[in-house]
C-alpha positions in Angstrom: -65.3 -150.0 56.7 -67.3 -149.4 53.2 -67.2 -152.3 51.2 -64.8 -150.4 48.4 -62.0 -149.7 51.1 -62.1 -152.8 52.0 -61.4 -154.6 48.6 -58.5 -151.1 48.3 -57.0 -152.8 51.3 -54.2 -154.9 51.3 -52.3 -155.3 54.3 -48.7 -156.6 53.6 -47.9 -159.5 55.1 -44.8 -161.0 57.5 -43.8 -162.8 53.8 -44.0 -160.4 52.2 -42.5 -157.9 54.7 -39.3 -160.4 55.1 -39.0 -160.1 51.1 -38.8 -155.9 51.6 -36.9 -156.7 54.3 -34.4 -158.5 52.9 -33.3 -156.7 50.0 -33.6 -153.4 52.1 -30.4 -155.1 54.3 -28.1 -155.5 51.6 -28.9 -152.0 50.1 -27.7 -150.9 53.1 -24.4 -153.1 52.9 -24.0 -151.9 49.6 -24.2 -148.8 50.0 -22.6 -148.4 54.0 -25.4 -147.2 55.3 -26.8 -147.5 58.9 -30.5 -148.1 58.8 -31.5 -144.7 61.3 -30.3 -142.6 58.7 -33.2 -140.6 56.7 -31.1 -142.3 53.3 -32.5 -145.6 54.4 -36.0 -144.1 56.6 -36.8 -143.1 52.8 -34.6 -146.5 51.3 -37.6 -148.6 53.2 -40.8 -146.1 52.4 -39.8 -146.6 48.3 -39.8 -150.3 48.8 -43.1 -150.4 50.3 -43.8 -148.1 48.5 -42.8 -149.7 45.5 -44.0 -152.6 47.0 -47.6 -151.3 47.3 -48.1 -150.1 43.7 -47.8 -153.2 42.2 -44.0 -154.3 42.2 -43.5 -157.7 43.5 -41.0 -159.6 42.4 -38.1 -159.3 44.8 -35.8 -159.0 41.0 -37.9 -156.1 39.9 -37.7 -154.1 43.1 -33.9 -154.9 43.8 -33.0 -154.1 40.5 -35.4 -150.5 41.6 -33.2 -150.2 44.8 -30.0 -150.4 42.2 -31.3 -147.6 39.5 -31.6 -146.0 42.7 -28.5 -146.1 44.1 -27.0 -145.5 40.8 -28.5 -142.1 39.9 -28.0 -140.9 43.2 -26.2 -137.9 43.4 -22.8 -137.3 44.7 
């Protein structure tokens, strides 16, 4: 790995995964959604992407998930 790649690489550790998973589990329950459906996979990807883009606060991640839930069609 080059020095530029190394400084940009910021893996998600166990504590961070636990935080994301807690928010994910709450959303699955609220949405009454199986974790094995396409929508759940999209939600998980969105939470991980948001975390990686700098949203590290649990309340902010939860608010983002809620806003997407509240604005989805159907």
